[in-house]
Structure formats: structure tokens, C-alpha cells
N, C-alpha and C positions, 0 to 999 in steps of 0.2 A: 504494499499498500504506499502510495506513494504521500508522502506530506503536504498539507492542503495550503494556499497563498495567508500570507500574513496578512496583517488590515482588515478581517474580517470582523473585529469586537469595534470598530468606529461607529459610535449612535448617526446611523442617517438621520439628515437633515428634514425630509420628505417619508413620512412612511408608505414604505412598503406595500403593494397592489395585492389585497386578498382576490377581495369578490372579484377582478377584474379576473386577477388568475387563470379563478377556476370555469369565467366564463370565455377567455381568451380565443380558443380558436375557434369558436362559435362566431365571434364578435366580428374577428378581421380574417377570415379565410379566404375573402376574396380579395385579399393582399398578396396573398402568399404564392399564388402565377407571377403576377410581374416582379414580386422580389427574388422569386427565384428563375426569372427567366433572367433578367438583372445583371446575377451574382453568375448564371450561368455563361453570359456575353462576355462580361466583362472580365473576368476573369479564368477567359480560357485559354490564356498565354500561361499563366502564376501558376493553377491548380493542378496540372501537371506534375509541376516543382517540387509540389506542398508535402511535406509528410508529419509537420505536425500542425494545428492550429487550435485557436481559442476565441470563442465567440461570447464576447460580454455583453450583457442583456441580455442574457440568454432567451429570456420567456416561459415560453414552455418545449423550448430545444428543437423547433423544428429545422434551423441552420445547420446546427450541429447535428443534427441524425444525417444530415441528406450530406453533411462532408465528410462524416464517420461512414458510410455508405462508399465513397469512393476510397475506402481504404487510410487516410490519414487518422492517426491519433488522435484526439480532440478533447479540449477542455474545455468547460462550458461558464460561466459564471455569472450570476444575478445576486443581487442585493434580498432578491424576496424570496424567502421561506418557501413559499408554496411556490413559486414559479421554479424555485430548486428541486423542490420534490416531483412534480408534475413532470419536469426534463427528466430525473432520474426513472420515473414509473416508465417513461417510452424508451427510455436505457432500457431500460431490462424488460421491457415486452418485446423489443427489434432485438434484443443479445449483442446492442454496439456497447462498445468497452468506452462508452465517455463518461468522463471524471468529471463530476459538479462538487463547485465552490459554491456557497454565498456567500460572495465578497461584492465590495464597490466598485463601480470602473476607474475610479478617479483614485485608487489606491493599491488595487488587484495587486499578488505575486504572485506566481506561477514556479513550478517544480522546476523548472526548464526553462530554456529559448524556444520561440515557436517558430515558424517561417509566416502564418499569415494569423492579421489578428481582424476576428470581422464585431460590425457593429449594425444591424439591420434594422429597418422598420420605425425608422427615426427615431429608435433608443436613447440613441446620444443627447436629444433635445430633452431629454427627461431630465438632465442635470438640475440640481436646484439654482446657480446661478453663473450668467455668462460665462466669470470668470472660471470656470470648472473645465470646460473646454480644456482650458491648459493642463489641468492634471489628469487630464483621460489621455491625451495625447501622450503626455510625458509616460504615464505608465503600459499605455501601450508598445511603445518608442521603446521601454523598458522592458517587455514581455518576449520582443521581437529579438532573433539574432539577424546583426548584419545583414542586408540586403530583404529582410522580408519587407511585409506588405501590410498595411493598413486601409479596409477600405469599409465603407460605412457612408450611410445617405441619410440625409437631414432636412427636416421641412424647413422651408426656406422662410419670409414676412411675407410673403405674395401667399403662401399655402394658407399661415394663421387667417387672413381676410376670405379666404374663398371656403377655408372648411373650419374654420374653429367660431363659428357665429352661430349666431341661432340656438334653437332645441330642439333636438332629436330624439325619438322614442320607440323602441323597439319591440320586441318580445321574440323572447327564445325556449329555450328547455328551460320550463317550470321557472322562467323572470320575465320580467317587466324592467326596462332601462329608460329611466327616464334621463339624457345629456345637457344641462343650459351650457353653451357655450359661450366662449366672450375671448378678446385680445386686445390687448393696448399695442399699436404696433411703435408708439413712442419707447416701451417699454422693455422689447423684445420679445415678451412674455405673450403664451398665451393658456387657458385654463377653462377646464370642464367639469362642474358639479355635476356627478355622475349621485343620484338616485335608485337605489337598487330594491326590488321586491322581489322578494324570492318566496317559492312557495313550501313552505315549509307543511305537508302534509293537508289538513283542511285549512291551514291560516296560510298566510301573505306577513311576510318578515320587512321592516324595512330596514333597508343601510345606507348609508352615504361613503361616499370617496370623493378624493376633488384629486384630478386628476392636472401636472400643470407641465408647459416646455417653453424653454425660451431657446433662442433663435440666434444668429449670426451670419453676418454678411459671409461673401467669399475670399474677400481682403483678410476679413479679421481670422475665419477657419486657416487660410493661406499662412499665415505669419503666426498660430499658432503649434500649428506640424512644422513650420521649418524652426522653430526654438526649441521643439520637443526633437530634433536629429531629422527631419525625412528631409532627403533632399531631389524628389521628383514626386510630384503632388497632380495628375490628371482629378479634372471635375467632369461630369457629364452633366445634362440636364436630364431629368427621370422621364419626362411624358411619354416619350417612345414605348414607356413599358407599361404605361399606365393609361393606354388611348381609351379600354373600355368604361374608365370612370372621369366621367365628364367634369367633375369638380377639381381634375387636375390641367393645369395647365403650364405652357412654360414660364419659370420661372417657382411654379410652386414647389418644387422637390428637387433637391441634385445629389448628385452620387458623385462620392473622391477615391481614391485610390492613390495611398502616399507609399514611397520605399523609404525604406530607415537603411542610410550608410550606402554600403557594395551592394554591387546587382546583383540578384539572383538567378537574372537572366544570362545572356550571352548580349551585352550589349544594350541601349535602351529599350524599353518597354515602348512597342509600340501598340496601341489598341485603336480604332477606327470606330467610329458611331458617325449617324448624321446627330447631326446638335451638340456637337462634341465641343467641348472647350478644354484647353491644356493649359495650365497656370503654372 
């Protein structure tokens, strides 16, 4: 048994999601196809050379399971106890040898260096403060061996304006969810006050959960990555992968791939995609 990462004992600023974890796959199943498609396309030259990887803010473990199915030795990290439990259950059910650690993506440490760190489904936006981006970038760089890659996607300010507003009502398995969304563009922050009505036999029990996100400009992300030691940074607009979602238009979401130090691939990494921007 390998030791777990240090840093788990830090008191989280925002309480980890509990009810969201239980219904996460049902609520966000429509996002898996575009997220998986983006990873397959943008990492097609990287993944064949990846032997070890870590998915931070792993959620219920979907990305970790996909990478493990390719023969990659996987770590999965999440601050939420519920998310870690669900990832372990999926790993046991599939037989995937994924090592799951409950830790903060701003301070996690792994037993050994990895070739790739991923952070998908705008999980990076969920840090409490804008300044935390630098902490995550440094933690990811510390986890990577020279030439390793940090791959992540984020919501941008335009995305906050497009789909973090108004009230949404959802009905799924034994639950009714009311999400009251809002955003403050000046503060680069969005939030959703979520009321859960969970069926408990003949009764319905009400629970409250608050979800928050912060965002950064492309320049802020580039500077944070460079300060953490990444020497090659590629960015793409995510819209081509979300064509079936009318709320996501150009500028709402971005995908990044940053390389640490010495190149893992021979020569500079070249990935071509329509509407891509190399920064």
C-alpha cells in the first residue's frame, strides 16, 4: 500500500459537496460526451506516452476510470469524502487499480511523480478564491515529472453570464432540485443556491447546498502557469465539443494543456483544432 498524499488535514474553506455527489452522474451525464471527446482529441499525442496520471477534483471518478482502462496507473484526488467513496466504489466494481485520496487540489502531494495531471468539468473554477489558481498550478507542477502535462478546462466570465443565471428546476431519481443561480462579473464569481428535496419513504426531506465558482482571464491563467514552471501553454475554445448545448457559445469555456519543463514528446507539441489559440 502506497502512502497517501500529505495535506489532507487542511480545513476546507468551502464545505465539500455531499448531496451533489450522490446525484452528480445523473445531473451531469450530458457533459460526459463532450468532455470525453475533448480529452480524446486534444491528448491524442500525449496519452500513448503516459504511464502514470492523476485526476484532481476527480468527482465520481469517470475520467480516472477512462484513463485506467488505457493501462495508465491512476491516482484520483478529491476533497469531498462522498466523491472519494463513489470513485472507490466504481473502481472496485470495474476492477480498475485506482488509488483514491481525499485531499485538496491546492495542496495535494502524491507518492511519486506522474506524467499527466487532469482537472475536468470546470472543477478548477470551484476553488474559493481567485488567488488559489496559483496554488493549484504549483501543486500540479510539483506532482508532475519534467515534461509532464497539466490538462484542464474552465468556465469563463461569458459562461457565467450565459448559464449561471436564473432559476432551474430539475426532477431526477427520488429527488427534486431547485437551483437559484447568480453571478457577479466584476467579482469574477458565480454561485448556485441549491435546494434539495429528497424522497425518504413517504416523506420528502429538504437540504440546502451552495455551489460557487470563480474565473480568470486567459492572461491570468497563463501567468499562473508560467510562475509554476510550465513552459508551453496551449488553449482552445471548448465550443466545438459542446455543439449540442445551445447555452455554450464561443468564449464560454476554455481548455488548456500546459507542459512542465523538458518535453515529454520529441520536438514541440503540435495539436491542431478549429478555433484553437496557442498562447
